[in-house]
C-alpha positions as CSV (number, residue, x, y, z in Angstrom):
1,X,54.2,111.6,94.8
2,X,53.4,109.0,97.2
3,X,55.9,106.2,97.9
4,X,54.6,104.1,100.5
5,X,54.5,101.4,98.3
6,X,58.6,101.1,98.5
7,X,58.1,100.1,102.1
8,X,55.9,97.1,101.1
9,X,57.9,95.6,98.3
10,X,59.3,92.8,100.4
11,X,55.7,91.2,100.2
12,X,55.6,89.2,96.8
13,X,51.9,89.5,96.5
14,X,52.1,93.3,96.8
15,X,54.4,93.4,94.2
16,X,51.9,91.7,91.8
17,X,49.3,94.3,92.8
18,X,48.1,97.7,90.8
19,X,48.9,99.8,93.1
20,X,52.9,98.8,93.4
21,X,52.3,98.7,89.4
22,X,51.9,102.3,89.3
23,X,54.5,103.0,91.9
24,X,57.0,101.6,89.6
25,X,56.0,103.4,86.4
26,X,56.0,106.8,88.5
27,X,59.3,105.8,89.2
28,X,60.5,104.8,85.8
29,X,59.2,108.0,84.6
30,X,60.5,110.3,87.3
31,X,64.1,108.7,86.4
32,X,64.1,108.4,82.6
33,X,62.7,112.2,82.5
34,X,66.5,113.2,84.0
35,X,68.6,111.0,81.9
36,X,70.3,113.7,79.1
37,X,71.6,110.7,77.2
38,X,71.2,107.2,76.6
39,X,68.7,104.7,77.4
40,X,69.8,103.2,81.0
41,X,69.6,104.0,84.4
42,X,70.7,102.4,87.4
43,X,68.6,99.5,88.5
44,X,67.2,100.0,92.3
45,X,66.1,96.2,92.7
46,X,67.9,94.4,95.7
47,X,70.3,92.6,93.8
48,X,71.4,95.7,91.6
49,X,71.0,98.0,94.3
50,X,71.9,101.1,92.0
51,X,75.2,99.9,91.0
52,X,73.8,98.0,87.4
53,X,72.7,100.1,84.5
54,X,69.6,98.7,83.1
55,X,67.2,99.8,80.2
56,X,63.5,100.6,81.2
57,X,62.2,96.8,80.2
58,X,65.1,95.3,82.7
59,X,64.5,97.7,85.5
60,X,60.8,97.2,85.4
61,X,61.1,93.5,85.2
62,X,63.8,93.3,87.9
63,X,61.5,95.9,90.4
64,X,58.4,93.5,90.0
65,X,60.3,90.5,90.3
66,X,63.0,91.3,93.0
67,X,61.2,94.3,94.5
68,X,62.8,98.1,95.2
69,X,65.6,98.8,97.7
70,X,63.6,98.8,101.3
71,X,64.3,102.7,102.1
72,X,65.1,104.1,99.0
73,X,62.6,106.6,99.1
74,X,64.7,109.7,98.4
75,X,66.0,108.8,95.0
76,X,69.4,110.4,95.1
77,X,70.9,107.9,92.2
78,X,68.1,109.1,90.1
79,X,68.5,112.8,89.9
80,X,66.7,113.7,93.1
81,X,68.8,115.9,95.6
82,X,67.6,117.0,99.2
83,X,68.9,116.5,102.8
84,X,69.1,113.0,104.5
85,X,67.8,112.5,107.9
86,X,68.5,108.8,108.8
87,X,66.2,109.0,112.0
88,X,63.3,109.8,109.8
89,X,63.8,106.7,107.7
90,X,60.5,104.1,108.7
91,X,61.7,101.1,110.2
92,X,61.1,97.8,108.0
93,X,58.7,95.9,110.0
94,X,56.9,92.8,109.4
95,X,53.0,93.1,111.2
96,X,51.8,89.3,112.1
97,X,48.8,90.0,109.8
98,X,51.0,90.0,106.7
99,X,52.7,87.0,107.6
100,X,50.2,85.3,105.9
101,X,50.8,87.0,102.6
102,X,54.5,85.9,102.5
103,X,53.6,82.4,100.7
104,X,55.2,80.4,98.0
105,X,53.9,82.5,94.7
106,X,56.0,80.1,92.4
107,X,53.1,79.7,90.4
108,X,51.9,83.5,90.0
109,X,55.1,84.4,89.4
110,X,56.1,81.6,86.8
111,X,52.9,82.7,84.7
112,X,53.8,86.4,84.5
113,X,57.5,85.9,84.1
114,X,58.3,82.4,82.8
115,X,62.1,83.6,82.3
116,X,62.7,85.0,85.3
117,X,61.4,83.4,88.6
118,X,62.9,83.9,92.0
119,X,63.5,80.7,94.4
120,X,63.9,81.8,98.4
121,X,63.9,85.1,100.1
122,X,67.5,85.5,100.8
123,X,68.7,88.8,99.5
124,X,72.0,88.6,101.6
125,X,73.8,86.9,98.7
126,X,74.8,88.6,95.1
127,X,73.9,85.3,93.5
128,X,71.3,84.3,95.6
129,X,67.5,83.9,94.4
130,X,68.7,83.7,90.7
131,X,68.4,80.0,89.7
132,X,66.0,78.9,86.8
133,X,66.0,82.6,85.8
134,X,66.5,81.5,81.9
135,X,68.6,82.5,79.3
136,X,68.1,86.1,78.8
137,X,71.9,86.9,80.2
138,X,71.5,90.6,80.1
139,X,68.6,90.8,82.3
140,X,69.2,88.1,84.9
141,X,71.3,88.8,88.2
142,X,73.2,85.5,88.0
143,X,75.1,83.6,85.4
144,X,72.8,82.1,82.3
145,X,72.2,78.5,82.4
146,X,72.8,78.6,78.9
147,X,76.4,79.5,78.5
148,X,78.7,77.3,76.1
149,X,82.3,76.0,77.1
150,X,83.4,78.1,74.7
151,X,82.5,81.6,76.0
152,X,84.8,83.4,78.3
153,X,84.5,82.5,81.7
154,X,82.7,85.3,83.9
155,X,85.1,86.9,86.2
156,X,83.9,88.3,89.8
157,X,83.3,92.0,89.7
158,X,83.2,94.4,92.2
159,X,81.2,93.8,95.4
160,X,77.8,95.3,95.7
161,X,77.2,95.0,99.3
162,X,73.9,94.1,98.9
163,X,73.4,93.0,102.8
164,X,74.4,96.8,104.0
165,X,71.8,98.2,100.9
166,X,69.0,96.5,102.0
167,X,69.3,96.8,105.3
168,X,66.8,99.9,106.7
169,X,65.5,101.2,110.0
170,X,67.1,102.9,112.9
171,X,67.1,99.7,114.6
172,X,69.4,98.0,112.1
173,X,72.2,100.8,112.2
174,X,75.7,99.2,113.1
175,X,78.2,101.3,115.5
176,X,81.6,101.6,114.3
177,X,84.6,102.3,116.7
178,X,86.9,105.9,116.4
179,X,90.3,106.1,117.6
180,X,91.8,109.3,119.1
181,X,93.1,109.8,115.6
182,X,89.5,109.9,114.0
183,X,90.5,106.0,112.6
184,X,87.5,103.5,112.3
185,X,87.8,100.2,113.8
186,X,86.2,97.4,115.2
187,X,84.0,94.3,113.8
188,X,81.9,96.5,111.5
189,X,84.9,98.1,110.0
190,X,85.5,95.8,107.2
191,X,81.3,96.4,106.0
192,X,81.9,99.8,106.1
193,X,84.6,99.9,103.9
194,X,82.8,97.8,101.2
195,X,79.7,99.9,101.4
196,X,82.1,103.1,100.8
197,X,83.5,101.2,97.8
198,X,79.7,101.2,96.5
199,X,79.5,105.1,97.0
200,X,82.8,105.8,95.3
201,X,81.9,103.8,92.3
202,X,78.7,105.1,91.4
203,X,79.3,108.3,89.1
204,X,75.8,109.6,90.1
205,X,77.0,110.0,93.7
206,X,80.5,110.9,93.1
207,X,81.0,112.5,89.8
208,X,84.5,111.4,87.9
209,X,85.2,114.6,86.2
210,X,87.2,116.0,89.0
211,X,90.9,115.5,89.0
212,X,91.3,115.8,92.9
213,X,89.2,114.6,95.9
214,X,89.5,118.3,97.2
215,X,87.9,119.9,94.4
216,X,84.9,117.8,94.8
217,X,82.0,119.8,95.8
218,X,80.8,119.7,99.1
219,X,77.4,118.8,98.5
220,X,78.5,115.6,97.0
221,X,80.4,114.5,100.0
222,X,77.5,115.7,102.3
223,X,75.2,113.7,100.1
224,X,77.6,110.3,100.7
225,X,77.9,111.4,104.4
226,X,74.3,111.2,105.2
227,X,74.1,107.9,103.1
228,X,76.7,106.3,105.3
229,X,74.8,108.0,108.4
230,X,71.7,105.7,107.3
231,X,73.8,102.4,107.7
232,X,76.2,103.4,110.2
233,X,76.7,105.0,113.8
234,X,80.2,106.5,115.1
235,X,81.3,106.5,118.7
236,X,83.4,109.4,117.8
237,X,83.6,112.4,115.3
238,X,84.7,109.9,112.3
239,X,83.4,112.3,109.4
240,X,86.9,113.7,108.6
241,X,88.1,110.3,108.2
242,X,85.2,108.8,106.7
243,X,85.5,111.3,104.2
244,X,89.2,110.5,103.7
245,X,88.6,107.0,103.3
246,X,86.0,107.7,100.5
247,X,88.5,110.0,98.6
248,X,90.9,107.2,98.5
249,X,88.6,104.7,97.4
250,X,87.2,107.2,94.8
251,X,90.9,107.8,93.4
252,X,91.6,104.0,93.7
253,X,88.4,103.4,91.2
254,X,89.6,105.7,88.5
255,X,93.0,104.5,88.5
256,X,91.5,100.9,87.9
257,X,89.0,102.2,85.6
258,X,91.9,103.5,83.6
259,X,93.7,100.0,83.9
260,X,90.8,98.2,82.5
261,X,90.1,100.2,80.0
262,X,93.8,100.5,78.4
263,X,94.4,96.9,78.7
264,X,91.4,96.6,76.1
265,X,92.2,99.7,74.3
266,X,96.0,100.9,74.2
267,X,94.7,103.8,72.8
268,X,92.5,105.5,75.1
269,X,90.8,108.0,72.6
270,X,89.4,105.1,71.0
271,X,87.6,103.7,73.9
272,X,84.0,103.2,74.2
273,X,82.2,104.8,77.3
274,X,81.5,102.1,79.4
275,X,77.9,101.3,80.1
276,X,78.3,98.1,82.6
277,X,78.0,97.4,85.3
278,X,77.5,101.0,86.0
279,X,76.8,103.4,82.8
280,X,79.3,106.4,83.1
281,X,77.7,109.7,82.2
282,X,79.3,111.1,78.8
283,X,80.4,114.1,79.9
284,X,82.7,112.2,83.1
285,X,83.8,109.8,80.3
286,X,84.9,112.5,78.2
287,X,86.6,114.3,80.8
288,X,88.7,111.3,82.0
289,X,89.8,110.3,78.5
290,X,91.2,114.1,77.9
291,X,92.6,114.0,81.5
292,X,94.4,110.5,81.1
293,X,95.9,111.4,77.6
294,X,97.5,115.2,78.6
295,X,101.1,115.5,79.1
296,X,100.8,116.9,82.4
297,X,98.8,113.9,84.0
298,X,101.2,111.4,81.9
299,X,104.1,113.1,83.5
300,X,102.5,113.5,87.2
301,X,101.8,109.2,86.5
302,X,105.4,108.7,85.5
303,X,106.7,110.5,88.8
304,X,104.3,108.8,90.9
305,X,105.1,105.3,89.5
306,X,109.0,106.0,90.0
307,X,107.9,107.1,94.1
308,X,105.7,103.7,94.2
309,X,108.8,101.9,93.3
310,X,110.5,103.1,96.1
311,X,108.5,101.6,98.4
312,X,110.1,98.3,99.1
313,X,108.3,97.1,102.5
314,X,105.1,95.7,101.6
315,X,103.1,94.5,104.2
316,X,101.3,91.4,104.7
317,X,97.9,92.5,106.2
318,X,96.2,92.4,103.2
319,X,92.6,94.2,102.9
320,X,92.5,94.7,106.8
321,X,93.4,98.1,107.8
322,X,96.3,99.0,110.5
323,X,94.1,100.7,113.0
324,X,91.7,97.3,112.7
325,X,95.0,95.2,113.2
326,X,96.2,97.4,116.2
327,X,92.8,96.5,117.6
328,X,92.7,93.0,117.2
329,X,96.4,93.2,119.0
330,X,94.6,94.9,122.2
331,X,92.1,92.7,122.7
332,X,94.9,89.7,122.9
333,X,97.1,91.6,125.3
334,X,96.7,90.8,128.7
335,X,96.6,94.5,129.4
336,X,94.6,95.4,126.6
337,X,97.1,98.5,126.1
338,X,97.6,99.8,122.5
339,X,100.5,98.2,120.4
340,X,103.7,100.6,119.8
341,X,104.5,101.6,116.3
342,X,107.4,98.7,116.6
343,X,104.9,95.7,117.0
344,X,102.3,96.8,114.7
345,X,105.4,96.7,112.1
346,X,106.2,93.6,113.2
347,X,102.7,92.1,112.8
348,X,101.7,93.3,109.3
349,X,105.2,92.6,107.8
350,X,105.3,88.9,108.9
351,X,103.4,86.1,107.5
352,X,101.8,83.3,109.9
353,X,104.7,81.3,109.2
354,X,107.1,83.9,110.9
355,X,108.8,84.9,107.1
356,X,108.2,88.4,105.3
357,X,107.3,89.3,101.9
358,X,110.6,90.5,101.3
359,X,114.6,90.6,102.8
360,X,114.4,94.2,102.8
361,X,111.6,93.7,105.7
362,X,113.2,91.0,107.7
363,X,116.4,93.1,107.8
364,X,114.5,96.2,109.1
365,X,112.9,93.8,111.9
366,X,116.3,92.8,112.7
367,X,117.5,96.0,113.2
368,X,114.4,96.8,115.3
369,X,115.3,93.7,117.7
370,X,118.7,94.3,118.2
371,X,118.0,98.0,119.3
372,X,115.7,96.9,121.5
373,X,117.8,94.1,123.0
374,X,120.0,96.8,123.9
375,X,117.7,98.6,126.1
376,X,117.3,97.6,130.1
377,X,115.1,94.4,130.7
378,X,112.6,96.8,132.4
379,X,112.5,99.2,129.5
380,X,112.1,96.8,126.7
381,X,108.0,96.9,127.2
382,X,107.6,100.5,127.3
383,X,105.6,101.9,124.4
384,X,107.6,105.2,124.2
385,X,110.8,103.2,124.3
386,X,109.7,101.1,121.3
387,X,108.4,104.3,119.2
388,X,111.7,106.0,119.8
389,X,113.5,103.2,118.6
390,X,111.1,102.5,115.4
391,X,111.9,106.5,114.7
392,X,115.8,105.8,115.1
393,X,115.7,102.7,112.6
394,X,113.1,103.9,109.9
395,X,114.1,107.6,109.9
396,X,112.4,110.9,109.9
397,X,108.7,111.4,109.0
398,X,107.3,112.2,105.7
399,X,105.5,115.5,105.3
400,X,102.0,113.7,104.6
401,X,102.6,110.3,106.6
402,X,103.5,108.6,109.5
403,X,105.0,105.0,108.8
404,X,103.2,102.5,110.9
405,X,100.1,104.1,111.6
406,X,97.8,103.4,108.6
407,X,96.2,105.5,106.2
408,X,94.9,109.1,107.1
409,X,97.4,110.3,109.5
410,X,99.7,113.2,109.6
411,X,102.7,114.1,111.6
412,X,100.5,116.8,112.5
413,X,98.0,114.6,114.1
414,X,100.9,113.0,116.4
415,X,102.6,116.4,117.0
416,X,105.7,115.0,115.1
417,X,106.4,118.0,112.6
418,X,109.6,120.1,112.9
419,X,107.7,122.9,114.6
420,X,105.8,120.8,116.9
421,X,109.1,118.9,118.0
422,X,111.1,121.9,118.5
423,X,108.2,123.6,120.5
424,X,108.4,120.0,122.4
425,X,112.0,120.4,123.1
426,X,111.5,124.1,124.4
427,X,108.1,122.9,126.5
428,X,110.5,120.2,128.3
429,X,113.1,123.0,128.8
430,X,110.5,125.4,130.2
431,X,109.1,122.6,132.7
432,X,112.8,121.8,133.9
433,X,113.1,125.3,134.8
434,X,110.3,125.7,136.6
435,X,110.9,122.3,138.5
436,X,114.2,123.7,139.3
437,X,112.7,127.0,140.6
438,X,109.9,124.8,142.4
439,X,112.8,123.0,144.2
440,X,114.6,126.8,145.0
441,X,111.6,128.2,146.7
442,X,110.7,124.8,148.8
443,X,114.4,125.5,149.8
444,X,113.9,129.4,150.7
445,X,110.9,128.7,152.6
446,X,112.5,125.9,154.8
447,X,115.4,128.4,155.2
448,X,112.9,131.4,156.1
449,X,111.0,129.2,158.5
450,X,114.4,128.5,160.3
451,X,115.1,132.2,159.8
452,X,111.6,133.2,161.6
453,X,112.7,130.6,164.6
454,X,116.0,132.2,165.2
455,X,114.1,135.8,165.2
456,X,112.3,134.2,168.0
457,X,114.8,133.2,170.0
458,X,116.7,136.1,169.3
459,X,113.4,138.4,170.6
460,X,113.1,136.3,173.7
461,X,117.1,136.7,174.3
462,X,117.0,140.3,174.0
463,X,113.8,140.6,176.5
464,X,115.8,138.6,179.0
465,X,118.9,141.0,178.7
466,X,117.5,143.9,178.4
467,X,114.6,143.4,180.9
468,X,114.8,144.8,184.4
469,X,113.0,142.1,186.1
470,X,113.6,138.7,184.8
471,X,112.2,135.5,186.4
472,X,113.6,132.1,187.1
473,X,111.9,130.5,184.1
474,X,113.1,133.3,181.6
475,X,116.4,132.7,182.8
476,X,116.2,128.9,182.1
477,X,114.5,129.4,178.9
478,X,117.1,131.9,178.0
479,X,120.1,128.9,178.9
480,X,118.1,126.7,177.2
481,X,117.7,128.4,173.9
482,X,121.5,128.9,173.9
483,X,121.8,125.1,174.2
484,X,119.6,124.7,171.5
485,X,121.5,127.3,169.2
486,X,124.5,125.3,169.6
487,X,124.1,123.9,166.0
488,X,123.8,127.0,164.1
489,X,125.9,129.0,166.4
490,X,123.4,132.2,166.7
491,X,124.9,133.2,162.9
492,X,122.7,136.3,163.3
493,X,123.8,137.6,166.9
494,X,126.9,139.7,165.7
495,X,124.1,141.5,163.5
496,X,120.8,141.5,165.8
497,X,121.8,141.0,169.3
498,X,125.1,142.6,169.3
499,X,123.8,145.9,167.9
500,X,120.9,145.8,170.4
501,X,123.5,145.1,173.1
502,X,125.2,148.2,172.1
503,X,122.4,150.4,172.9
504,X,122.3,148.9,176.7
505,X,122.5,151.8,179.4
506,X,124.6,149.3,181.8
507,X,126.4,146.3,180.9
508,X,125.8,145.4,184.7
509,X,122.5,143.7,183.3
510,X,124.2,141.3,181.5
511,X,126.6,140.5,184.3
512,X,123.7,140.3,187.1
513,X,122.3,137.4,184.2
514,X,125.5,135.9,184.4
515,X,125.4,135.7,188.0
516,X,121.6,134.8,188.9
517,X,121.9,132.0,185.9
518,X,125.2,130.6,187.1
519,X,125.1,126.7,186.5
520,X,127.4,124.2,185.8
521,X,128.9,126.0,182.7
522,X,128.7,129.7,182.5
523,X,126.2,130.9,180.0
524,X,128.5,133.6,179.0
525,X,131.1,131.3,178.1
526,X,129.0,128.6,176.3
527,X,130.5,127.9,172.9
528,X,128.9,130.3,170.5
529,X,129.0,133.5,168.3
530,X,126.3,135.1,170.6
531,X,128.3,134.3,173.4
532,X,131.3,135.7,171.8
533,X,129.9,138.7,171.4
534,X,128.8,139.4,175.0
535,X,132.4,138.7,176.3
536,X,133.8,141.1,173.5
537,X,131.2,143.7,174.6
538,X,132.2,143.1,178.2
539,X,135.8,143.3,177.7
540,X,135.0,146.8,175.9
541,X,133.3,148.4,178.7
542,X,135.5,146.6,181.4
543,X,138.8,147.4,179.7
544,X,139.6,143.6,180.0
545,X,142.3,142.5,177.7
546,X,141.1,138.5,177.6
547,X,137.5,138.1,176.8
548,X,137.6,134.8,177.5
549,X,138.3,135.5,181.3
550,X,135.3,137.6,181.6
551,X,132.7,135.4,183.4
552,X,130.0,135.9,185.9
553,X,130.4,138.6,188.7
């Protein structure tokens, strides 16, 4: 089916052409052929953006007057499934030749639809372009001018992210930042969160008849992820966190749906199936009612309510997520570092005037500040020290959540589980042992180097002692080595030099060295263990009773 008419729906004059009308009728035939029950479908006009259920006549009128969503070429909200390739989406570009067609056609529209006239082109507001629509009420996108003061005032409904849904083209994709924990932040984080809300509240995109997000089939999640990629780009792997956010929003929507239903119908079994703003399919509504009225669900809800009452530290960040607050705090810091959990807790639990939502939060902040003041001044700005203080005051982490980090972070992500903590302790002990071993190795290497030097000196000494022809330079070197070795006292002489001297054929070689090397102080009587060994050997061979009297011959 040719769907080129969709990319030109922005042109008012083209929307009055026969080609556009044929395309709209083809879409209506396709969409209503896949409706199992009822006579309503989601309206894909630029104001309803598949978030308002309308009849066939209402959808036709909206598409002619307002136009269909640019880029809605795969009708996934109306029963058409398939892969989505965001890069293949045609960009919305206005040709210079077509600018002449963008003229005021108020008179033409007034003649065709006197009760539904659009003023202006602004599609960024949910109420823009709805003045002068008339008093049809159910088919208009804004409040009716015929409402009287006796009618109840209309409340603001859920946001429809009109600007995001009408953005098309690869050049209009926004980039969202992702931190090391997979959490999204940055200037476009709020718009992303709003868009995820529109996906979660659409039972055609994500069915409501599943009691757990983990049980939702993967094809629905992949389809939602592909829709996100058509509008946003991520500088990291944010798929896991995006699906987590979508799951939380989907669960919150079901909770809000039950709350609004039970306020009007205390007996849930008597509650009619909602058809506005989005019609919930019959099978999904029946599944929701059966689950909400089951004893298992009510017992679980009561338990969750009790757990919720124990949470006595409400934050003051409002809609802003903790990762977003951390991002804003980093921009305000001079060094641009990431704030600690202690700093983030104080920021998100204090009002602008410095007060707290509850007294318990103020008491926790006072304890944190007292613990921090006990630290040395040079350590108070250390992030690790502040995180340790935060854990001491707040207590151990729960199994599935880490306090002070925002939604979606578990102890496993930060390595804070008991197993990881034990492993971390073992690793620290291992690193300490390795460090000690390295120090010992360094010491041993130094000792080996010193021993090699001593061996070299002993080798020269032995050569001089046993050599028959000793030059004057060798004798002087021997004397110099003897004097340099005074500090270590030749601790190896008794073992090495002594044994070699026992193998000498004649002690006269030693006495000859003594006579030739005679200086102011005889080397034989130089204070050292090597000299003592030589003196003892001389005394043994000569039969002298006092080795100290043995001198030069």
